[in-house]
C-alpha positions, 0 to 999 in steps of 0.5 A: 460619640466616643467609646471608651473603657479606661478603668483606674484604681484610685486609693486615697487616705485621710489626713495623716492616715488618721482612723476617722472613718472608724465604724463600719456604719460611717464607712457605709454612709461615706461610700454611699454618698461618694457613689451617689454624688459621683453620679451627679457629676458624671463619674462612674464608680464601679466599686468603692470601699475602704477602711478607717483611714482610706478609700479605694475606688474603681472608676471608669473614666469618661472621655473628658475626665482627668484623674486630678479632676475626679480626685478634686471633685470626690475628695473635696465634696465628700470631706465637706459632706462628712463635716457638714453631717458631723460624721467624725468627732474632729474636723475631717480631711483627706490627704492631698496625695493619692494613688491611681493606676490603670487596670486592664480588662483582664484584671477588673474582677480581681480589683473589684474583689480586692476593693470589696474585701477591704474589711477582711484584708485590713484585719491582717495588714495595715494601710501603710503596708498596703501603700508600700506594696502599691508603691513597690509593685507599680514602680513609684518608689 
């Protein structure tokens, strides 16, 4: 059995960055569902949180898991579940794009804290500003 510890910080947004997850109660339901569903699929979510138009996850990859497969499973099933349960007034969709970056063992707690403080963080900063910083910080642009 392989011993693997590879953490990835995932960020993805709602279609067109629409604030469809606009109440804290809705977000709590969605994050809880994503976490519960991920366990059924063998995906280990260490932390999950977000704001009205995006989601952050810290995920430990398994030996046979890929970033694209995890995103397909989590985004596809959760959007179906959100629509089935009518959690939004309009049809819910996630954006096709996503951000994923590896996290070193020494930065795990920093990323956990960052993810868990999304509500406070976005009182002073928009998702678009956060996204641009990620692009710049990690050399994607």
